[in-house]
N, C-alpha and C positions, 0 to 999 in steps of 0.2 A: 503493500500499499504506499502511495507516494503522500509525504508530508503537504502541509500548505501553509501559506503564510497567513498572518493573522487576518489581512485582506481577502482571504478567500481564493488567492492565486495560486496556482499549482508551484511547488517549489522545485527552484532549479538548481542542482548541484554547483553550477559554475558561479551562482550567484549566492553561495551559502555564507551568512554572515553580513551581507549588505543589507543595510537597512532601506526600509522603504520611505519613512520620512525624512525631511529635509536637512533638519537639526541633526539627527544623529549620523547621517549620512555625512554632513559636512564636518562633526567631528572625527569622524573615522578617516576621511582625507587628509585632514590635517595632521592627524597623529601616526596614518599609516604610510603615507606618500612622501617624499622627500627626493630632493637632486634629480638629476636627469635621468634616474631609472626609476623614478616615482612619476614624472612626467610621462613617460612611455605607458606606466602601469595605467595610470588615469586614463589615457586615452583607449587603451584596452577595456576599461570599465565602462566607458561613455560608450563603446561599442556593444559590449555585452548587455547592457542595460536597454538600448534602444532595441537590440535583436531580440531580447528574452522577456520584458517586461510589455505590459500594454501601454500604449501612448497616454491614457486617462490616468495611468499611477504615475507617469514622468513627469506630465507638465507641472503638479505641484511644486517639482523641484526648481523650477524657473523662478518661481514666488520669492525664493531666498536668492537676492541680488549680490552679488559681488561687490564689496566695496574696497577691494586691496588686490593687488596682483597677488597669485598665489594658487594653490592646488583647488581650491572653489571655484574661482573663476575658471580655472582651465576646466573643469568638469563640465560645467554647465556650457561653457563655449563650445567644447566638444560632444555633448549630448544634444545640443541644439541642432548642430550641424548632421549628427550622425541619424536624428529625426527627418531633417530636411532631404536627405540623400535617399532617404528610403521612402521618398514621397508625401511627407507631411507637410501641409503647408501651412506656415507658421505667421503668415503675413496678417492674420486676423485673431492672433491669441495675444490679448493684452501682456500677459505674462512675458512671454517670449520678444514682444518690442521693448518693455521695460529693461528684460535682460541685455539685449543687443546693445542698447542705451549705455546701459552701465558699464558693458565692455570695452563701447566705443572711448568712454570717458579714461577707462584705465590703458587705452590704446592697446587692446588685446590684438594679435596678429590674425585671428578669424572674426573680428567684428564688424569687419567689412562685407561680409558675405552676405548674400540673398537671404531671407527666410523662405524662401521656396525654391524648387529646382527651375532651371533654365529650360529652354525648348531643348537644349542641346543635351541636357542631363536627362532625357526620359527613358536611356536604356540602361542606367546605372542601376545595379540591383545588388546591393553590397548582401541582403538577406542570402543569395546565393554562394558567397565566396566560403569555401573551406576555413577552418579555424585553425592556422597552423602556428606553432611556436618553433621559430628558428634560433640560431645562435647570432652572436653579434660580432664574428669576425667581419674585421673591415677590408676589404680589399681594393687598393685604389686601382685608378683607371689613368692610362695613360692617355694623352689628347690626341686627336683625331690628326694623323699626318695630313698636313694643309700648308697652302701658305699662310705664313703668320701674320701679315696683315690683313688678311680677309679680300685680297684683291687679284686680278687676275695674275696665273703663274709666268713666270718670266719668258718661257718659251710658248705660251698661249697666244694663238690669232685672233682676229677678230671673228671669226666664225665657230671659237670654241666656247665650251659652256665654262663658267668661272664662279667659284666660292666667293660670296660677297658675304658671308657672315663672319664675325669677329668671335673670339673665344668666349666673350660673354656671352653671345648670341647663340652659340652652341650648348654651353651650358643650361642655358634657359631652356632650349627645346627638350633637353633631357631631363629636366626636372623630374617627370613621373617615375623615371627610371634609374635616378641617382644612387639607389640602394641596390641595385642589381650587381652582378658580380664580374660582368663583362664590360670591356669598352664599349661605349656607345657612338658610333660614328652619327654626328648630327650636323646639319649644314644648311644653309640657303642658297641655292645654285641661281645664277642668272643664265638663263637658257639662250643659246645663239638666235633662237626663231620660237615664235609661240607653238607650244605644244597641244596638240588635240588630246581632250583627254579620252578619246579612244584607242591613242595609241601606247597606253601605258598598259593595254590589255595584251601587249606581244614584246618579245626581247629586244624590239627596236628602243626601248625606255632606256636601254643601258648605254646607247651613243650619247644622252645627254649627260653622262655623270662624269665629272673629272675625273684624273687619274688619281688623285688622292682618295677617291671612295670607293676605288677598285678592289679593296679588300673585304667589301660586304657580301662578294658575289655576284652572280646575276640577278636582277629583278624581272619577277613577270607579275604584272600588277592588275587591279579591277579596281573599278569604283565604289566606293564607300559612302555611307551616311555620315554627316557629323556626328549624330548621336551615337553611331557605331564606334566611330575614334573614341570619342569623348567616353565612352563605357570602356574600351578598352585600355585608355589613359589611367582612367580613375581605379580600374582593377589592378593594373601594375603598381601603382602609388600605394593603393590602399593595403594590398596584399603583403605578406611577409616575403622575402626573396630566400635565396638558400641559406644566406650566411648574416642577414640584417633584417629587421624589423620594419615593417611595413608603417605607414603614417596614418593608417585609419581614415575616417570620414571627413573632419573639417580639413586637416593637413591635407589627406590625399585629394580632396576637392581643388584647393588652392594650386596642389602640384600639376593635376591635369590639365586646368586652364592655363597655367604658366608655360606648358609645353603647347599648347595651341597656339599662345601668343608668341611663342618663338616661331613657331613654323608659319606663322602667318606675317610677322613683323611687326606685332601690336607691342606696345611700350609693356615691361614686364609689370609696372604699377596700375596698369589699365583695370578698371572695374571689370567685374566678372560679365555682366550684362553688355559691356561694350565690346569686350572681346568675341562674345556669343553673336552679337551682330556681324562684327567684320567677320569670323570665321564661317558664317552663314553665306557669305558670297563666294568663298572660294571651293573648289573642287577637291575632296577627300578622295583620299587613295590607301588602299592597304597591298601590298606586296608578299607575295610568295618568295621564298628565297632557295637559292642553291647554296645548300650548307657550306659554309666558308671554314668550317673547324672540324678536326674528324671526331671530337668526345661528343657524348652525350649532352643534350640540352634539355634543360629543364622548362624553360619557357622563352619565346621570343616574341618582339615585337617590330614590325617593319611597315611604318606609315610614311605618307606624303601627303603635302596640300600644294595646290598647283593654282596660282594665281588668278584673279577674274579675266586677265588679259592673256594668261597662259604661259607668260616668258618668266615666272620665277616658281623654282619648287623648292619647297622646304621638305627635308628629310630626316627622319630619325630610325634608325636601325639598332637593334640592341639585343642580347640574350642572357639568361641568368641559367649559370652551370655550376655545379659541384665539381 
């Protein structure tokens, strides 16, 4: 026979000892969670609460407004966004609006995120994700072998593709997969002529890649919706990698949209709704890969963004392996 909480909800072992009321929970997170490890555990706790407890049991927690930076502010910020990415529209929930305002006063990094999903996030489904706990081994990523200034290689002619992204741009593009174990070739490429989206469905797309990107192997692409791409990036950012923990909901949302911003040339600090509007005008691509490394790959991602004029291609290719 399963045990029940005092509120009549089925007991879940994953939340054993986690109080239902805001006061007791605030004391718990203050006493139990400290330092960087505590911050990661708070994000896990927010994800578990959103995934295991009904929404009507969680909304009262937002009534306890954060009045200083700390673990309670982190919990309510993460919990709010965990609910949003699961499809809960909090824009008409007064407690959520007040909580968001309090977080803005504290300059919390998640405070600027919308309280409902954007159109591009309609395929985000964190409830489908497996809950995996991986280690924390950090594997550094070598930079992409490319022209350091982000301009045309010295031997390039006017008719050749050229990488126009800087190293900062490429790190922005790779935001969603920065915790993966492999190098993440990322670039914005200026094409020698406009590319028809239909051309990515054949190996001819490889003729548009600069020599610096040949290490990704042969690309064979197809068109994708923005929602599919956002969903894939969000999944990559949210979930644990082989050696490092994922970001969970709120921070995963930030990192997915930072990758979208990098792929489309939007400013890194642009509001989510503005990046969504810009990205909706681009053509989104997914690529199958000719495997470029001989060992087993746990996960991989290969996506592109083609500008409305067809003359700029943003590209992110990465894989996670042990």
